[in-house]
C-alpha positions as CSV (number, residue, x, y, z in Angstrom):
1,M,91.3,75.4,44.0
2,P,91.1,77.1,47.4
3,L,90.0,74.9,50.2
4,Q,86.4,75.2,51.4
5,L,86.4,77.2,54.5
6,R,84.8,75.7,57.7
7,D,83.9,77.0,61.1
8,L,86.8,75.9,63.2
9,Y,86.0,77.8,66.3
10,T,86.0,75.9,69.6
11,I,86.0,77.1,73.2
12,D,87.1,75.3,76.4
13,D,86.3,77.0,79.7
14,N,86.7,74.0,81.9
15,S,90.0,72.2,81.2
16,F,92.5,74.9,82.2
17,E,92.9,77.8,84.6
18,Y,92.0,80.1,81.8
19,I,89.4,80.2,78.9
20,F,90.9,78.7,75.8
21,E,89.3,79.8,72.4
22,R,90.6,78.2,69.4
23,D,90.7,79.2,65.7
24,I,88.8,82.4,65.9
25,D,88.3,84.0,62.5
26,V,90.0,87.4,62.5
27,P,89.0,89.6,59.4
28,L,91.7,91.3,57.5
29,L,90.2,94.7,57.0
30,T,93.2,96.6,55.4
31,A,95.4,93.7,54.1
32,Q,95.3,93.0,50.3
33,P,94.4,89.6,48.8
34,N,97.5,87.5,48.1
35,I,95.9,84.5,46.5
36,D,93.0,84.0,44.1
37,E,89.7,84.0,46.0
38,D,91.5,85.0,49.2
39,P,89.1,84.9,52.2
40,L,91.1,87.6,54.0
41,I,90.9,86.0,57.4
42,V,93.6,84.7,59.8
43,R,92.9,82.3,62.6
44,A,93.9,83.1,66.2
45,N,93.9,81.3,69.6
46,V,92.8,83.4,72.5
47,Y,93.7,82.5,76.1
48,R,92.0,84.7,78.6
49,P,91.4,85.0,82.4
50,K,88.2,83.4,83.7
51,A,87.5,86.5,85.8
52,A,85.0,89.0,84.5
53,G,86.4,92.2,83.2
54,R,88.5,93.7,80.3
55,F,92.1,93.0,80.2
56,P,95.2,94.2,78.3
57,V,96.3,91.9,75.4
58,L,99.6,90.4,74.4
59,C,99.7,89.5,70.7
60,T,102.0,87.4,68.6
61,Y,101.7,86.6,64.9
62,G,104.0,84.4,63.0
63,P,104.5,81.3,60.8
64,Y,105.6,78.6,63.4
65,G,102.2,77.1,64.0
66,K,100.1,78.4,66.9
67,D,99.0,74.9,67.9
68,I,102.5,73.2,67.8
69,P,103.5,72.6,71.5
70,Y,106.8,73.9,72.5
71,E,107.8,70.5,73.7
72,A,107.1,69.1,70.3
73,F,108.8,71.9,68.4
74,H,112.0,71.7,70.4
75,S,112.0,69.3,73.3
76,A,115.5,70.0,74.6
77,S,114.8,73.7,74.7
78,F,111.5,73.1,76.4
79,A,113.1,71.1,79.2
80,D,115.4,74.1,79.9
81,V,112.6,76.7,80.2
82,N,111.7,78.1,83.6
83,P,109.0,75.6,84.9
84,E,106.7,78.5,85.6
85,H,106.5,79.0,81.8
86,R,106.0,75.4,80.8
87,S,102.4,74.4,80.3
88,T,100.0,72.6,77.8
89,H,99.9,75.6,75.6
90,S,103.5,76.9,75.7
91,A,104.9,77.6,72.2
92,W,108.3,78.4,70.8
93,E,109.4,82.0,71.3
94,T,106.1,83.3,72.6
95,P,104.7,84.2,76.1
96,D,103.2,81.4,78.1
97,P,99.4,81.6,78.4
98,R,99.0,80.1,81.8
99,F,101.5,82.5,83.4
100,W,100.3,85.7,81.7
101,T,96.5,85.0,82.1
102,S,97.2,84.4,85.9
103,H,98.5,87.9,85.9
104,G,95.6,89.6,84.3
105,Y,96.5,89.4,80.6
106,V,94.8,88.1,77.6
107,V,97.1,86.1,75.2
108,V,96.4,86.2,71.4
109,R,98.4,83.8,69.4
110,C,97.8,84.0,65.6
111,D,98.8,81.9,62.6
112,E,100.3,84.2,59.9
113,R,98.6,84.2,56.5
114,G,99.4,80.9,54.8
115,A,100.6,79.1,58.0
116,G,98.8,76.8,60.3
117,N,95.0,77.3,59.9
118,S,95.2,80.7,58.3
119,P,94.5,80.6,54.5
120,G,96.5,82.7,52.0
121,K,100.0,82.8,50.6
122,L,102.8,82.0,53.0
123,D,105.2,84.9,52.6
124,S,107.2,85.3,55.8
125,M,108.6,88.7,56.9
126,S,106.8,90.4,54.0
127,R,104.7,93.5,53.8
128,G,101.8,91.1,53.9
129,T,103.0,89.9,57.3
130,A,102.9,93.4,58.6
131,D,99.5,94.0,57.1
132,G,98.0,91.0,58.8
133,F,99.6,91.8,62.0
134,F,98.2,95.4,61.9
135,D,94.7,94.0,61.4
136,L,95.2,91.5,64.3
137,V,96.3,94.3,66.7
138,E,93.3,96.4,65.9
139,W,90.9,93.5,66.2
140,A,92.3,92.6,69.6
141,A,91.9,96.2,70.9
142,R,88.2,96.1,69.9
143,Q,87.1,92.9,71.6
144,P,84.8,92.9,74.6
145,W,87.5,91.2,76.7
146,S,90.0,93.8,75.9
147,N,90.8,97.0,77.8
148,G,91.7,98.5,74.4
149,K,95.4,98.3,75.1
150,V,97.7,95.8,73.2
151,G,101.3,95.0,73.8
152,L,103.7,92.9,71.8
153,L,106.0,90.4,73.4
154,G,108.1,87.7,71.8
155,I,111.5,86.4,70.7
156,S,113.2,86.5,67.2
157,Y,110.5,86.4,64.5
158,Y,108.0,87.4,67.0
159,A,110.2,90.3,67.9
160,G,111.3,91.4,64.4
161,T,107.7,91.7,63.2
162,Q,107.0,94.0,66.2
163,W,109.1,96.9,64.7
164,R,107.3,96.8,61.4
165,V,103.8,96.7,62.7
166,A,104.6,99.4,65.3
167,A,105.8,101.7,62.6
168,R,102.2,101.4,61.1
169,K,100.7,102.6,64.3
170,P,97.7,100.3,64.6
171,Q,94.9,101.6,66.9
172,G,95.3,100.2,70.4
173,L,99.0,99.3,70.3
174,A,100.4,100.7,73.6
175,A,104.0,99.2,74.0
176,I,106.3,96.7,72.4
177,V,109.1,94.3,73.8
178,P,111.1,93.1,70.9
179,W,113.3,90.4,72.6
180,E,116.3,89.6,70.3
181,G,114.6,90.8,67.1
182,M,116.1,92.3,64.0
183,S,114.8,95.6,62.9
184,D,116.5,95.7,59.4
185,Y,115.8,92.6,57.2
186,Y,118.6,93.3,54.8
187,R,121.4,94.4,57.1
188,D,120.7,92.4,60.1
189,R,119.5,89.1,58.7
190,V,119.9,88.5,54.9
191,R,122.8,90.3,53.5
192,Q,125.3,91.4,56.1
193,G,127.6,94.0,54.7
194,G,126.0,93.0,51.3
195,I,127.0,89.3,51.5
196,L,124.3,86.7,51.5
197,S,124.0,85.0,55.0
198,N,122.3,81.9,53.4
199,K,122.8,78.8,55.7
200,F,120.5,79.8,58.4
201,I,117.7,80.9,56.1
202,K,117.6,77.8,53.9
203,W,119.0,74.4,54.7
204,C,120.5,73.3,51.5
205,V,119.2,69.8,50.3
206,S,118.6,68.5,46.9
207,D,115.2,69.1,45.3
208,E,114.7,65.3,45.2
209,T,115.0,65.0,49.0
210,D,111.7,64.0,50.5
211,L,110.1,65.7,53.5
212,D,110.4,62.7,55.8
213,T,114.2,62.7,55.1
214,I,114.5,66.2,55.8
215,W,112.9,65.8,59.2
216,S,115.0,62.9,60.1
217,M,118.1,64.8,59.2
218,A,116.8,68.0,60.9
219,D,116.6,66.5,64.3
220,A,120.4,66.9,64.7
221,M,120.5,70.3,63.2
222,L,118.2,72.6,65.3
223,V,117.8,75.8,63.1
224,S,120.1,75.5,60.1
225,R,117.0,74.5,58.1
226,W,115.0,77.5,59.5
227,F,112.6,77.8,56.4
228,D,112.3,74.1,55.7
229,R,111.5,73.0,59.2
230,Q,110.0,75.9,60.9
231,V,108.1,77.8,58.2
232,E,107.3,75.5,55.1
233,S,106.5,72.6,57.4
234,T,103.5,74.6,58.9
235,Q,101.9,75.8,55.6
236,Y,98.2,75.9,55.4
237,G,96.9,72.9,53.5
238,L,100.1,70.7,54.1
239,G,99.1,67.2,55.0
240,G,100.7,64.8,57.5
241,R,101.5,67.2,60.3
242,A,99.8,65.2,63.0
243,A,101.9,62.1,61.9
244,R,105.1,64.2,62.4
245,N,103.9,65.4,65.8
246,W,103.8,68.9,64.4
247,G,100.4,70.1,65.4
248,P,97.0,69.1,64.2
249,D,96.4,68.2,60.5
250,S,95.1,70.8,58.1
251,L,91.4,71.0,59.2
252,E,90.0,72.2,55.9
253,G,91.8,69.7,53.6
254,V,95.1,69.2,51.8
255,L,96.4,71.1,48.8
256,T,98.4,69.5,46.1
257,D,102.1,69.8,46.0
258,D,101.8,72.4,43.0
259,E,99.2,74.4,45.0
260,L,101.4,74.5,48.0
261,K,104.3,75.6,46.0
262,S,102.4,78.4,44.3
263,N,101.0,79.5,47.7
264,R,104.3,80.2,49.3
265,A,107.3,82.5,48.8
266,D,110.6,80.6,49.2
267,Q,112.8,82.9,51.3
268,G,116.0,81.0,50.5
269,S,115.5,81.4,46.8
270,D,114.2,85.0,47.1
271,T,117.1,86.2,49.2
272,A,119.6,84.6,46.8
273,M,117.9,86.2,43.7
274,Y,117.7,89.8,45.1
275,R,120.9,91.5,46.0
276,F,120.1,95.2,46.7
277,R,117.9,97.1,49.2
278,D,116.2,98.9,46.4
279,D,115.1,95.7,44.8
280,E,111.3,95.5,45.3
281,Y,111.7,92.4,47.4
282,F,113.6,94.3,50.0
283,A,112.1,97.7,49.5
284,S,108.6,96.4,50.2
285,K,109.9,95.3,53.6
286,D,111.4,98.6,54.6
287,F,109.8,101.1,57.1
288,N,110.9,104.0,59.1
289,L,112.0,103.3,62.7
290,E,111.4,107.0,63.6
291,D,107.6,106.4,62.9
292,I,107.6,104.2,66.1
293,D,106.5,106.6,69.0
294,I,105.1,104.2,71.6
295,P,107.1,102.9,74.6
296,V,109.8,100.3,73.6
297,L,111.8,97.9,75.7
298,S,114.4,96.5,73.2
299,V,116.4,93.5,74.6
300,A,119.6,92.6,72.9
301,N,121.8,89.6,73.4
302,W,125.6,90.1,73.3
303,G,126.0,86.6,71.9
304,G,123.6,87.3,68.9
305,I,126.6,88.4,66.8
306,H,125.2,86.8,63.6
307,L,121.5,87.8,63.8
308,H,119.3,90.1,65.8
309,L,122.0,91.9,68.1
310,R,122.4,94.8,65.7
311,G,118.7,95.1,65.1
312,N,117.8,95.6,68.7
313,V,120.5,98.3,69.2
314,M,119.6,100.0,65.8
315,G,116.0,99.8,66.6
316,Y,116.5,101.5,70.0
317,L,118.5,104.3,68.4
318,G,116.0,104.8,65.6
319,V,112.6,105.0,67.3
320,S,111.3,108.4,68.3
321,S,109.6,107.0,71.4
322,R,109.6,109.3,74.5
323,F,109.9,106.2,76.6
324,K,112.4,103.8,75.2
325,Y,114.8,101.4,76.9
326,L,117.7,99.2,75.8
327,R,118.6,96.1,77.8
328,F,121.5,93.7,77.1
329,I,121.6,90.1,78.1
330,T,123.7,87.0,77.5
331,G,123.0,83.3,77.2
332,R,121.3,81.2,74.6
333,H,118.7,82.8,72.3
334,D,115.7,80.7,73.6
335,I,115.9,80.6,77.3
336,P,116.7,84.0,78.9
337,F,113.3,85.3,77.8
338,Y,111.8,82.9,80.4
339,Y,114.2,83.7,83.3
340,K,112.4,84.7,86.5
341,E,114.1,88.1,86.7
342,E,113.5,88.8,83.0
343,V,109.9,87.9,83.1
344,A,109.5,90.2,86.1
345,L,111.0,93.0,84.0
346,Q,108.7,92.3,81.1
347,K,105.7,92.3,83.4
348,S,106.8,95.6,85.2
349,F,107.2,97.4,81.8
350,L,103.9,96.1,80.4
351,D,102.0,96.7,83.6
352,A,103.1,100.4,83.4
353,F,101.9,101.0,79.8
354,L,99.0,98.5,79.5
355,K,97.5,98.6,83.0
356,G,98.7,102.0,84.4
357,H,100.5,100.1,87.3
358,D,103.9,101.7,87.2
359,E,105.7,100.9,90.5
360,A,109.1,101.2,88.8
361,G,108.5,104.5,87.1
362,W,108.9,103.5,83.4
363,A,106.5,106.3,82.4
364,V,108.2,108.8,84.5
365,P,110.8,110.8,82.5
366,G,114.3,110.0,83.9
367,K,113.2,107.5,86.6
368,V,114.5,104.4,84.9
369,P,117.9,104.6,83.3
370,P,117.3,103.9,79.6
371,V,120.2,101.5,79.1
372,D,120.9,98.4,81.2
373,L,124.2,96.7,80.4
374,C,125.5,93.2,81.1
375,L,129.2,93.2,81.4
376,R,131.1,90.3,80.0
377,R,133.9,90.0,82.5
378,G,135.7,86.8,83.1
379,N,135.3,83.4,81.5
380,P,132.3,81.5,83.0
381,G,132.3,79.0,80.1
382,I,129.8,78.3,77.3
383,N,126.1,77.7,77.6
384,D,126.1,77.7,81.5
385,A,123.3,80.1,82.3
386,E,123.9,80.1,86.1
387,A,127.5,80.6,85.7
388,E,127.0,83.6,83.3
389,R,124.4,85.2,85.7
390,R,126.8,84.9,88.6
391,A,129.9,86.2,86.7
392,F,128.6,89.0,84.6
393,P,127.6,92.1,86.6
394,R,125.0,94.6,85.5
395,R,125.3,98.5,85.2
396,Q,122.9,101.1,84.2
397,E,123.7,104.0,81.9
398,A,122.0,107.2,80.8
399,E,122.5,106.8,77.0
400,W,123.7,104.6,74.1
401,P,126.5,105.0,72.9
402,L,127.9,105.9,76.2
403,A,128.9,109.6,76.4
404,R,132.2,109.0,78.1
405,T,133.5,106.6,75.4
406,Q,137.1,107.1,74.4
407,Y,137.4,105.9,70.8
408,T,140.9,104.5,70.6
409,R,142.6,103.4,67.4
410,Y,144.8,100.3,67.4
411,H,146.8,100.5,64.1
412,L,147.6,97.3,62.1
413,A,151.2,96.9,61.5
414,P,152.8,94.6,58.8
415,R,154.4,92.4,61.6
416,Y,150.8,91.4,62.6
417,K,150.5,93.7,65.6
418,L,147.8,96.1,66.8
419,E,149.6,99.2,68.0
420,L,148.6,102.6,69.4
421,V,151.1,104.3,67.1
422,S,150.5,104.3,63.3
423,P,153.3,102.4,61.4
424,T,155.5,104.4,59.1
425,D,157.1,101.6,57.1
426,K,155.6,100.6,53.8
427,G,154.5,97.0,53.2
428,L,151.7,94.7,52.7
429,V,150.1,91.6,54.1
430,K,148.1,89.2,52.0
431,Y,145.9,86.3,52.3
432,S,144.1,84.1,49.8
433,A,140.6,84.3,48.7
434,P,137.9,82.9,48.7
435,Q,139.4,81.2,51.7
436,G,142.2,82.7,53.7
437,E,142.9,84.9,56.8
438,V,145.3,86.9,58.7
439,T,145.3,88.0,62.4
440,F,146.6,91.1,64.1
441,W,147.3,91.1,67.9
442,T,147.4,93.7,70.7
443,Q,150.2,93.5,73.3
444,P,148.8,92.1,76.6
445,F,146.7,94.7,78.3
446,E,148.3,96.4,81.3
447,K,145.1,97.2,83.1
448,E,141.5,96.1,83.2
449,T,139.8,97.7,80.1
450,E,136.2,97.8,79.2
451,I,135.1,97.8,75.6
452,T,131.4,98.8,75.1
453,G,129.9,100.2,71.9
454,H,130.4,100.2,68.2
455,P,133.9,99.2,67.0
456,T,135.0,100.1,63.4
457,V,137.7,98.7,61.2
458,R,139.4,100.8,58.6
459,L,141.4,98.9,55.9
460,S,143.4,99.9,52.8
461,V,143.1,96.9,50.6
462,C,143.8,95.7,47.1
463,L,142.6,92.8,45.0
464,C,145.2,90.8,43.0
465,D,145.0,87.8,40.8
466,R,146.3,84.3,41.8
467,D,147.2,81.5,39.5
468,A,146.1,83.5,36.4
469,S,142.6,84.2,38.0
470,K,140.7,87.3,37.2
471,P,138.9,88.2,40.4
472,E,136.3,91.1,40.3
473,E,135.0,91.1,43.9
474,M,136.4,91.1,47.4
475,D,134.4,90.2,50.5
476,L,135.8,91.3,53.9
477,F,135.0,89.4,57.0
478,V,136.4,90.8,60.3
479,T,136.3,89.2,63.7
480,L,137.3,90.4,67.2
481,R,138.6,87.7,69.4
482,H,139.6,87.6,73.1
483,F,142.5,85.7,74.4
484,D,143.4,85.1,78.1
485,V,146.8,85.2,79.8
486,D,147.7,81.8,78.4
487,D,146.8,82.8,74.8
488,K,143.8,80.6,74.9
489,E,140.7,82.1,73.2
490,I,137.8,83.1,75.4
491,F,134.5,82.2,73.7
492,Y,131.0,83.4,74.6
493,T,127.6,81.8,74.4
494,G,126.0,82.1,71.0
495,A,122.4,81.8,69.9
496,I,122.1,78.0,70.1
497,G,124.5,77.5,73.0
498,D,127.5,77.4,70.6
499,P,131.0,79.2,71.2
500,V,131.2,82.5,69.5
501,P,133.9,85.3,69.4
502,V,133.5,88.8,70.6
503,A,132.0,90.5,67.5
504,R,131.9,90.5,63.8
505,G,131.6,92.7,60.7
506,W,131.3,92.2,56.9
507,L,131.8,94.2,53.8
508,R,131.4,93.4,50.0
509,M,133.8,95.7,48.3
510,S,131.6,96.5,45.4
511,L,128.9,98.0,47.8
512,R,131.4,100.1,49.7
513,A,129.8,103.4,48.9
514,L,128.7,105.3,52.0
515,S,125.2,106.8,52.4
516,K,124.7,110.4,51.9
517,N,121.5,110.3,54.1
518,V,122.7,109.2,57.5
519,P,120.0,109.2,60.2
520,P,121.0,111.7,63.0
521,A,121.0,108.9,65.6
522,L,123.7,107.0,63.6
523,E,125.9,110.0,62.8
524,G,129.5,109.2,63.9
525,V,128.3,105.8,65.3
526,I,128.7,103.5,62.4
527,P,129.6,103.6,58.7
528,V,126.2,103.8,57.1
529,R,125.5,102.2,53.7
530,D,122.3,102.0,51.5
531,Y,123.3,98.8,49.5
532,F,121.3,100.1,46.5
533,S,121.9,98.9,43.0
534,I,123.0,102.3,42.0
535,D,125.8,102.1,44.6
536,V,127.7,99.3,42.9
537,Q,131.3,100.2,42.2
538,P,133.9,98.3,40.3
539,V,136.8,96.5,42.2
540,V,139.8,96.9,40.0
541,I,142.7,94.6,40.2
542,G,145.8,96.3,41.6
543,Q,143.9,99.3,43.0
544,V,144.1,100.2,46.7
545,Y,140.7,101.1,48.3
546,T,140.4,102.4,51.8
547,V,137.1,101.4,53.4
548,D,135.4,101.3,56.8
549,V,133.9,98.2,58.0
550,E,131.0,98.2,60.4
551,V,131.4,95.8,63.3
552,W,128.3,94.9,65.3
553,P,128.0,96.5,68.8
554,T,129.7,94.5,71.6
555,N,131.0,94.4,75.2
556,V,134.0,92.6,76.7
557,V,136.1,93.5,79.7
558,V,139.8,92.6,79.0
559,L,141.7,91.7,82.2
560,P,145.4,92.5,82.7
561,G,147.6,90.2,80.7
562,E,144.8,89.4,78.1
563,K,144.7,90.4,74.4
564,I,142.5,91.4,71.7
565,A,142.9,90.0,68.2
566,L,141.5,91.2,64.9
567,Q,141.0,88.6,62.3
568,I,140.6,89.6,58.7
569,S,139.4,86.9,56.3
570,S,137.9,86.3,53.0
571,C,135.3,83.9,54.3
572,D,133.6,82.8,57.4
573,S,135.8,81.8,60.4
574,E,135.7,79.8,63.5
575,G,132.6,80.2,65.6
576,V,130.2,81.0,62.7
577,S,128.1,78.0,63.4
578,L,124.7,77.9,61.5
579,F,125.2,81.5,60.0
580,E,127.5,80.8,57.1
581,H,127.9,83.0,54.0
582,N,128.6,80.2,51.5
583,H,126.0,80.4,48.8
584,P,127.7,79.0,45.6
585,E,126.4,81.8,43.4
586,D,126.7,84.7,45.8
587,R,130.2,83.5,46.8
588,A,131.3,82.2,43.3
589,E,135.0,81.3,43.4
590,G,135.5,82.6,39.9
591,R,134.6,86.1,41.1
592,L,136.6,85.9,44.4
593,K,139.7,83.8,43.7
594,G,142.8,85.9,44.1
595,W,145.0,87.6,46.7
596,N,143.4,90.1,49.1
597,E,146.2,92.4,50.2
598,I,146.4,95.0,53.1
599,H,148.7,97.9,52.2
600,F,150.7,100.0,54.7
601,G,152.7,103.2,54.6
602,G,152.2,106.8,53.3
603,D,148.7,108.0,53.7
604,L,147.2,104.6,53.9
605,E,145.3,103.9,57.0
606,N,144.5,100.5,58.7
607,W,143.2,100.5,62.2
608,L,140.8,98.9,64.7
609,Q,138.8,101.6,66.6
610,L,137.6,100.3,69.9
611,P,135.1,102.1,72.2
612,I,136.9,102.2,75.4
613,I,135.0,103.0,78.6
614,P,137.2,104.7,81.1
615,N,137.3,103.4,84.7
616,P,135.3,105.5,87.2
């Protein structure tokens, strides 16, 4: 039975520097019902300046619980946030109300359908998510405290949803700032190269494990239980939240376990069940980036090599906006958003398009260079924000990819070298599957060399049996690594402060077919694949296939005496952290067990193509 709705609205105009309105009912005027007797509302908190007037609005919409304090959600991260953005109503990955209201903005933070105090089915990152967000934006633009202009600003989930709703063109949406946010649910997040990236999505525990045990185990494992801890734990009608210090209890009552289960989609199960982009599960989430024509500031993190980085770059390339900007940063996933200089940039951009205050010239064609790079030069260590900001210089550019790029091929040789001349000798190198690897090395670089852009790996590979196995699939994992003059690997800061290599790429061989419909913006930039069910091709034992593997965009400056290595493996390798591809069905040993061979000689090609940027 649906819970009986109550009027949850409260207002507090005395306790804070801003007016705080809690649990406003926002009607869903275009979204379709997703449960029986769906009331078609979501609940939002509104934080607005005390001054009279109409103000631009910043909206976020997501499942993490609008009323869970940042400090409770992740205390260690909160402690690292710029103090200017730590307040009573700070929340994970969203703009801080105290700061933004003090600068003349209204902040609207809304529980997604089925989460927090919003009734409905909890179906994160779905078409229903975009529908609800669309209605929220149009509602915010109509309110008497709004100047009619809405901007979107947030990290990760609160960035990825921006692309989707912007493509729907809700009335009032004036600009978006997707900060480290995927733009392609299938390629960026769920099935990289067609291979299921399962560990981050769904923390694997047995069905018998109780929720309290999950929570006690989760304390030591920040995000590897993303769905269990950050989504399912906030579901509308779930009891015991206050006891877990996870926001207020469900104010309209508690649903039974069976009701809760029927009112949510399990992203871990769904992503394992559906394998192709033309499956309805994925197709329903698709949209056209070129439908986005409002101003965009897309912020990508070079360390986000397992999630989001690709999405920010592809998003920038794909939108048709007249005013679009791409900025690269480094550091952890959670903290740079709040750096003083980054907030100043956010405010400058939003002021230009939501207030009409454009001191920087964002709305003047050609005034602000569209691309702003952070150059990873040197080795400042891991998860040291101040050291990285001192060590890594910035440089502005007129386009992406850089027009002066010199695409340089380093050919794989059977003796485990990367050479500028293609080898003529026949031979092969093999490694075992589903676990095995081989690495190819450059000679020490003679001069400082900048690599910025989209690498590609071409391989001529063959699947062979091992110990009487009968493999029928090959998964390719490629990794770019950087070694200093002492042959010690240089790692970079990953999403959770973990050490990560330079770049990665993936490809499932049965999904090797290239797309016949390449968007103009991607022509010659990356190998484009549709990953449709009709694209599946057999992988025949003993047959050599030549394929191109997309490597996610990257930047690194190689100093004299340093080396680049290309690691090719049949599984995840060092530095993967929480983003493993190890689902027991998707990566079934019986389908993969064998030898993966790289063949050389004749017309067979094997190379790493690096985007080299010539020195001025």
